C-alpha positions in Angstrom: 10.5 49.7 35.1 10.2 47.0 37.7 8.8 47.9 41.1 8.4 45.8 44.2 5.6 46.2 46.8 8.0 47.0 49.6 8.4 50.0 52.2 5.2 49.0 54.0 3.0 49.0 50.9 -0.8 49.1 50.7 -3.2 48.3 47.8 -5.7 51.1 47.6 -8.8 50.3 45.5 -10.9 53.3 44.6 -14.7 53.1 44.2 -15.1 49.8 42.3 -18.9 49.9 43.0 -21.9 48.7 41.0 -23.1 52.2 40.1 -19.7 53.1 38.5 -19.7 49.9 36.3 -21.3 49.4 32.9 -25.1 49.3 33.5 -24.9 51.4 36.7 -26.3 54.8 37.5 -23.1 56.6 36.7 -21.1 54.2 34.6 -17.4 54.4 33.6 -17.0 52.8 30.2 -15.2 49.5 30.5 -14.9 50.1 34.3 -15.2 46.4 34.9 -12.0 45.8 33.1 -10.2 47.0 36.3 -11.4 43.9 38.2 -9.1 41.2 36.9 -5.9 43.2 37.5 -7.1 44.3 40.8 -7.9 40.7 41.8 -4.4 39.7 40.8 -3.0 42.5 43.2 -5.5 41.5 45.9 -4.2 37.9 45.8 -0.6 39.1 46.0 -1.1 41.6 48.8 -3.1 39.1 50.8 -0.4 36.4 50.4 2.2 38.8 51.6 0.0 40.1 54.5 0.0 43.6 53.2 -3.1 45.8 53.9 -5.8 46.2 51.4 -8.0 49.4 51.5 -11.2 50.0 49.5 -12.8 53.4 49.2 -16.4 53.8 48.3 -18.9 56.6 47.7 -21.4 56.2 50.5 -23.9 58.9 49.9 -27.1 59.8 51.7 -30.2 59.8 49.5 -30.2 63.6 49.2 -26.5 64.2 48.7 -25.3 67.6 47.5 -23.7 66.2 44.4 -27.0 64.9 43.1 -28.9 66.8 40.4 -32.0 67.3 42.4 -29.8 69.4 44.8 -28.0 71.3 42.0 -25.1 68.9 41.8 -23.6 67.5 38.5 -24.5 63.8 39.0 -27.5 61.6 38.9 -28.1 59.7 42.2 -25.5 57.1 42.7 -23.9 55.0 45.4 -26.7 55.7 47.9 -25.9 54.1 51.3 -27.2 50.6 51.6 -28.3 50.4 47.9 -27.3 47.7 45.4 -25.4 50.3 43.4 -23.2 51.2 46.3 -22.0 47.6 46.7 -18.6 46.6 45.5 -18.7 44.8 42.1 -19.5 41.2 42.9 -16.5 39.9 41.0 -14.0 42.0 43.0 -12.3 40.0 45.7 -12.7 41.8 48.9 -10.8 40.0 51.7 -12.4 39.7 55.1 -9.8 41.9 56.7 -9.9 44.6 54.0 -10.2 48.1 55.3 -13.3 49.9 54.0 -13.2 53.7 53.8 -16.6 55.4 53.2 -16.5 58.9 51.8 -18.9 61.7 50.9 -21.2 60.5 53.7 -22.3 64.1 54.7 -25.4 65.2 52.7 -23.9 68.7 52.3 -20.3 68.0 51.4 -18.9 66.2 48.4 -15.7 64.3 48.4 -13.8 62.7 45.6 -10.6 61.8 47.4 -10.5 58.8 49.8 -8.6 61.1 52.2 -11.3 63.8 52.3 -13.4 63.7 55.5 -12.2 60.2 56.4 -9.6 58.6 58.7 -7.6 57.1 55.8 -4.4 59.0 56.5 -4.5 58.1 60.2 -5.2 54.4 59.3 -2.2 54.3 56.8 0.2 56.0 59.2 -0.8 53.7 62.1 0.4 50.9 60.0 3.6 52.5 58.9 2.5 52.6 55.2 4.9 54.6 53.0 4.0 53.2 49.5 0.6 53.0 47.8 -0.5 51.0 44.8 -3.6 52.5 43.4 -6.3 51.3 41.1 -10.0 51.8 40.5 -12.4 54.3 38.8 -12.8 57.0 37.6 -9.2 58.0 36.7 -10.0 61.7 36.2 -12.2 62.0 39.3 -11.8 59.9 42.5 -8.6 58.2 41.5 -6.9 61.5 40.5 -8.2 63.2 43.7 -7.0 60.3 46.0 -3.6 60.1 44.4 -2.9 63.9 44.6 -3.9 64.0 48.2 -1.7 60.9 48.9 1.2 62.7 47.3 0.5 65.9 49.1 0.6 63.9 52.4 4.0 62.5 51.5 3.2 59.0 50.4 4.9 57.3 47.5 2.2 56.5 44.9 2.2 54.0 42.1 -0.8 54.2 39.8 -1.5 50.8 38.2 -2.4 51.7 34.6 -4.1 48.3 33.8 -6.3 48.8 36.9 -7.7 52.2 36.2 -10.4 53.4 33.8 -11.7 56.9 33.0 -14.9 58.3 31.6 -13.4 60.4 28.7 -10.1 59.4 27.1 -8.9 63.0 26.8 -9.7 63.8 30.4 -8.2 60.5 31.6 -4.9 61.3 29.8 -4.8 64.8 31.4 -5.3 63.2 34.8 -2.5 60.8 34.2 -0.2 63.6 33.2 -1.2 65.6 36.2 -0.6 62.7 38.6 2.9 62.0 37.2 3.7 65.7 37.2 2.9 65.8 40.9 5.1 62.8 41.6 3.1 59.6 41.0 4.6 56.8 39.0 2.5 54.9 36.4 3.2 51.2 36.3 1.7 48.3 34.5 0.7 45.1 36.4 3.5 43.1 34.7 6.1 45.6 36.1 5.1 44.9 39.7 7.3 42.2 41.2 5.0 39.7 42.8 7.3 36.8 43.4 
């Protein structure tokens, strides 16, 4: 399959932050492998003048998802911490749109649409087609993709640019995203002339 970034596309990069990378507080195995394909996409979208959006976990220090409050996760991506910063090798253009999620201490959010103005931001720009990459496939990528589909966006998930925590869970997440209407594409299938 060959697909072109047309129909007012956006590149949506999910949670490529230090704490989700190898060596971080909540690492995705080989999570840093998404950076090179994402940088290729960033360069293309930038060249074409298409919007680039990056989501990030931006938790308060006592977030409900943390174990000390009964949540499932160790503290991670705490607002202003080094672990909450985007990976230093990821190209973040000056005009990129940053969407912070899970900022309320008492509410968790996996999707970039949950509790944010992402939908309004995309609609204001006339976006119809999303190209999605990032981490982790079975958590925040999955939730963001499913919400985007539910809101009527066309969604292409770039397989080279996603990584999950457990292979079996990642495969189930991919199957669910496709079942709900997403299209899995490889980087070399995206027409970037």
